[in-house]
N, C-alpha and C positions, 0 to 999 in steps of 0.2 A: 212667357216673359214678355213685357210690354216692348214694342217695336223701338222706341227710342233708346232704351237701356240696351237692347240687343245691339243697336247700331253703334253705341259707345264701347261696348265690349268686344265686338267682332275684331277690330284691329289689334287689341291685346291678345286675344286668343290666337290670332294667326301669327303674331310675333312669338308667342310662346311656343307654338308648334314648329316654327322655323328653327328656333334656338335648340329645341329637342331633337330636331332631325339633322343638326349640323354634324357632319362626318369629316374626318381627317385621314389623309393617307397614312399607312403604316410607316413607321420609321425605318428607312432603308439602312439596316445596320451594317451590312458589308460595304456600302458606299461610304458610309459614315467613317468606318475604320480606315478606309483607304485615304480618306481626306486629312486624317489626324497628323501624319508626319510633315505635312506642307506647313502646318500651323505651329510647330515646336519652336519655342522661343530659344534660339541657339545662344543667345547671351547668358542663359542658365543652363549650366551642364553639369554642376556638382550640387550637393547639399548644403554647403557652408557659404552661401551667398548672404549678402547683408542689404540693408535697406538702400544704402548708396548705390548698389548695383542695380536696383530696381527703379531708381529715380529717372534715368534716361527712358526707360520703357514706359513709365507713367506719363512723361512728357510727350511721347510720340503716339499716345493713343489717339485714335481718329476721332473727328468731331461728334460721332454718334454717341460717344461716351461723355458723360458729366463727370469731371474729377474735381475734388476739392479736398483740402485739409480740414477735417471736421473735428479734430482733436490733437492732443499732444501727450506724448509718453512722459513717464516720470523724469527721463533725462532729455525732455524736450524735443524728441524726434516727432515728425509729423505722423498722424494717424489718418490715413487716406480713406476717402469714400469715393467708389467708383460706381456710377449708375448707368444702365443701359436698359432699353425697351420702353415701350409706350403702353403697355398693357395695364389693366386694373389690379391683376393679382400681385401682391407684394412678395418677393422672395428675397431673403437676406442670406448671404454667404460669407463666412468669416473664416480666415485661416491663420495658422501659426499663432495662436494664442499662447502656446508654448514655443519658445524661442529656438529649440532644437528639433522641432517638427516641421520642416519646410516643404515637404513634397507637394502638398496641395497648393502652396503658394505659387510654385513654378506652373502647376497645372492651371491655375487661374489665369495666368498670363497667356497660356496657350488657348485657353478658352476665349480670351478676349480677342485674339487673332481669328479664331474659328468664327466667332459671332459676326465678325464683319468680312468673312470671306464671301466669294461669290464664284459662279461659273463652274462649280463642281457637280451640279445636279442636286445640290442640297438647298437651294435658295428658298424653296417652299418651306422647309423645316424652320430655316431661320426667320422667315416672315412670320410664320404662325407663332413661335416663340416671342418675337418682338411685339406682335399684335396683342397678344394674350398676357404677357408677364411684364413686370417692372422689376428689374433685377438690381440689387445693392450689394456691392462686394466691399468688404473690409479686409483687403490682403495684409498679411503680416501685422496682425494686431499686437504683437509684443516685439517691436523693433529693438528695443533694449537687450532682451534675452536673445535675439538673433545676433546681435552684435558680438556677443560672446559665446554663442552656441549653447546657451544654458535654457533650461525649462522654464524657470521663474522670471519675473520681471526685475526691474532694478531695486524694488523694495524687498525682494526675496519672496514675493507672494506668488502662489500658483493662481493664475487668473481664472482657472476653471474651479476654484473654490472660493470665489469673490463674487458670486452672483447676488448674495443677499446684502452683505455689509457695503460692498461697492467702495472699498478703501481705495483702489487703484484708479487712476484716470482712464486707463484702458477698459477697465471693467465698466466704468460708468458711461464710456463712449459706446460700447456695445449694448448695454441696457438701454441707453438713450435712443439708439437706432431702431431697435427692437420696437420700443414704444412709439416712437415718431411714425414709423411705418405700419404699426399694428400688423407686422408681418404675417402672412397666412402661412408661410414655409420657411423654415431656416435649416441651413446646412453648416453643421459644426465639423470642421475639417482638420484632422490630426494625423500623427504618426504614432504607431505603437512598436514595441519590440519586434524584431524580426524572428523572434524564437516562438511566437504563437503558432499553434497548429489549429487546423480547421477540423475540430472534433478530436476525441481521445478514446481509445488508442490512437496515437498520431500516425498518420500515413503522409499527409501533405502539410506544407506550411500554409498560413494565412497571408495570401497576397493583400487582402484587405479584411477588416472586420467592420460590421455595420450594427447600428442599434437605433431602435425607437425608443428613446429614454422613457422610463416611468416618471410619473410626476407625484407619486405618493408611495407610502410605504407598502400599500396593499398591491401595487403594480397595477392599478386599475386601467382597463383599456376602454377609453371612451371613444367617441366617433373620430376625433382629430388624431388620436394616437393610432387608431386603426388605419386612418388614411396614410399617416407616415410609414406603417407596417406594409401597406399595399405598395407604396411607392418603392420602398426598399425591395420588395419582391420583384418589381419591374426592372430595377437596377441589377439585382442579382441575376436575372434571366439573361440580360446583356452580357455581363461579365462571365457567366457560365460558358458562353460560346468561345471565350478566350482562355480562362483559367479554370477549367472544370474541377470542382471539388476542392477549391483553394479559397473560398469565401467562408468566413466564419461570423457567427453572430455574437455580439458582446453580451456579457452578463448584464441583466437589466435591473440589479439591485439599486435601489433609490439612493441618490446622494443629494441631501438637501440644499448643499451649498453650490452645486454645479449649474453651470449655465444651461447645458441641454436639458436637464431634468426640469429647471425652473422655466425655460422657454416653452416646454410642453405644458406646464402648469399655467403659464400666462396666456395660453391659447395659440401658440405657434406650432404647427406640425413640424417636428424636429427630427432631422436625420443626422446621425453620427456616422462618419466615414473615417476609419483609422488605416492608414497605409502601412502595411506590414513588411513581409520579407518575400523575396522572389529569388531563386537560385541564379547566381551569376550577375546579380543586379545590385552591387553595394551601394550605388548612388541613387538607386530607386528610379531610375529613369523610365523603365518599363511600367513600373506602378504609376508614375506621373501620367503616361499615356492612358492608362486603365482609368484614372481618376477623371480625365477629361471625357472619355467614352461614357463612363456612369453618369457624370453631371449632365451631359447633353441628353442621354436617355431620360433622366429624371426631368429635366426642364421641359422637354417634349412631351413627357408624360403628364406633368401638371398642366400645361397648356391645352392639351387634348382630352384630358381625363382618362388617359390610358392606364392608370393604376387602378381603375375600377375593374379591369379584367383579372385582377389578382385577388387572392383570398388571404385573410389572416392566417390561415393554415400554411400558405406558401411561405410566409415569413418564419413561422415556427419551424418550418422544415429545414431551414438553413442550420447547419450544425453549430453548436455553441463552440466558441473558441476556447483554447486551453493555453495559459501562459505557461512558458518553458516547456512546451510540448515538442520543440524542435531543437536540433543541434546543428552545428555546420558540418561536422563529420562524425561518422559512428563507425567504429571497427567492430564487426560482429563475430563472435565465435571462435576467437584466437585463445591461445594459452600464454598468459603472461608469465614469463620467467622472473622469478624472485630468488634471493639467497636461500630462502626457506622452502622453495618448492615451486611448482607450476600450477596455475590456477586459470580455470575456464571463466572468462568475463568479457563483457563488451566494454569498450572505452569511447567516451564521446568528447569532443572538443567544441567550445564556442570562443568568440573573439570578444576581447574587450577593447573599447576605443578610449583614447585620451586626447582631448583637445589640446592643441599646441599654442602657447602664447608666442608673440604678442598680439596677433591679430586672429587667432583661432580659425583661420582658414584651412589650416593643415591639421592632421591629426596622426597619431600613432596607434598601432593595434598590435595586441598580443594575444596569441591563442593559449587558452588554458583547458586543462581537463575540467570538463564540466560535470561528468558523472562517470561512475564504473559500476560493473555489476550486471544484472539482468536488465537490459534496456529495450527489450522487445516492444514495449508499449510506446516508446518515443520514436519520433521521426528524425531525419536528417536530410539536409540538401545533397549530401553525398554519403553513401553507405559502401563500406568496403567488406566483402565477405572474407574472413581470415580463418574460415573452417579448415582445420589441419595444419595451420600455421603457429610458429612460436613467436612471441612478441618480446623484444629485448630493449630496454632503454638504450639509446644512443651513447657511444663512448666519446671521449675527448682525445684528440691526437696529442701524444707526448711531445713536449719541448715547447719553447716559446719562439714564435716566428715573427718577423717583421712584416711589414705591409706588402712588400714585393714577393716574398716567400708565400705568403698566404694567396696572393693573387694568381700564383703559378700552380697551386694545387689542382689535382683533378678530383672534381667533387664526386663523380660517379665511382671512381676508384675507392675514395673514402668511404662512401656509403656502402659499397660491397664488402668493406672491411668492418662495418658496423660502426663507423665514426660519423659523428654529426656536429661536433664542436671542435674549435681550435682555440689556442691561447695566443693572444698577441704579446709583443714585448712592450705594448702601451695600449691604452684605450683607443679604439678605431671606430668611433661612431660614423656611420655612412659608408664604411667600406663596401664595395660591390659584392664581395663574398658573402656579406651578411644576408644576402637574399637566399642563400643555400645552406650556409653554415652558421652555427650559433657562435658568435664572436665573443670571446670571453677576455676580460682584462687580466693582467698578470696574477691577480689574487682571485680571479673568478672561478666558479665551479657550475658546471651544468647540472641540472636537476635529473636525478635518477628515480624519483619518487612518483609513481602513477597513482595519484590521488587527487580528488577534486581540488582545483585551485593551483596546481603544479603546472609550469610551462615546460613539460618534458617532451623530448623528441624520441621517437620510436623507430626501431628497425624491424621488419617482419621477415621470418625466415621460413623457407621450406626445407626441412633437414638443416644442413649447414650452409645453404645458399641464401644469401639475402635477396629477397624478391620485390621489396617495397619499403619506402621510408615515409614516416609521417614527420614532416619538418614544420614547425611553427603552425601545427594544426591543419596542414594541407598534405594530402597524399601524393606520392610520386611512385609509380612502378618502376622496378629495375629490369631491364631486359637482359 
């Protein structure tokens, strides 16, 4: 090679070698977990927050964040764009395109706090993310739906089925940001039913489900989709240290109208995260923390190329989730007593929620029988072994009582007598006894039908002695 040409190429070769040899410290996972509680945004503590609750938090974001209103919803609410980082790799993250799926929105505000944290031994991690990535967040993409805690926007459109027609201003906003950034990576952040299981037959519920969406009917895996699969495998490895066996892989059937599928088609490596169910966490606050953990692990992985340590096979090893694989409560192996005989069957319950007007911040819930029969392939957050027990629907106390008389009742004594319901001399919504007894109006009648859809209470007997009660889908042992 002529010396002048070698002289010109030498600096380029040296630079290339330096980049190839660039190394990064391993993400200190335990240290990261320990840091997260400090950055929880305490102003958000339930699922049913609204955009007005987030406005003060947006206003207080530090100067390292660029914040602007980059669009308007159907009902003229602002569509926020929040940016952070000085790197060249564009990452787009959006949450709550379904108004009743808020877990990741809360997690993003926790993440904002964490990104600007310091002094916890993780400054090098933050610096690397900042130097390598440019993050654009679209928190609460559907503020109109969030206002009423509804899935769809004010036009009645499911935004995740509006990626092609772009009828909704919210959909046009998301598509416009993807195109403006030509985002290399995209995080599509959702909630799913708490009753998904991780695999089937079901043993454990899905705390979260993940997906690298397909971009065609053939479910082709090109280089970019494989990158997304590898990054999901990295995130799964972090989550398994917290909730082993409770992460599921979403079905990758192609949906031609969906944003995730189309972003993958448009060249953005897309990761879907669906926050699911976790026992004892009805407001999904623990799952919110796991969202932050997974997102930080992913961002550091993108910044350092950490996903390259994982294989496509690691993604496929995550068990596919199963809708309706879980129940809240499952009573196993008891003999249901009916007028026509006794029958060995399992009984399961789930809870139905109903948002309460006028502001939809509160909700009522009612437990109903979700299935009966041989349920051994289904999981539950609580399982009661009723082997050797008889199960009888709860009875109603005779007579009509006033509010004071009901308040003076001994609930445990009633349970031992097989009684789970009382009749008031009038309707008594909100009576304290309603937490333990089914409160019936003068003409009301408690259900005694153990079939799917019924809100029946049960008493469990060993011989003639009551040993447990299922009231409103929750089990209570009797000593």
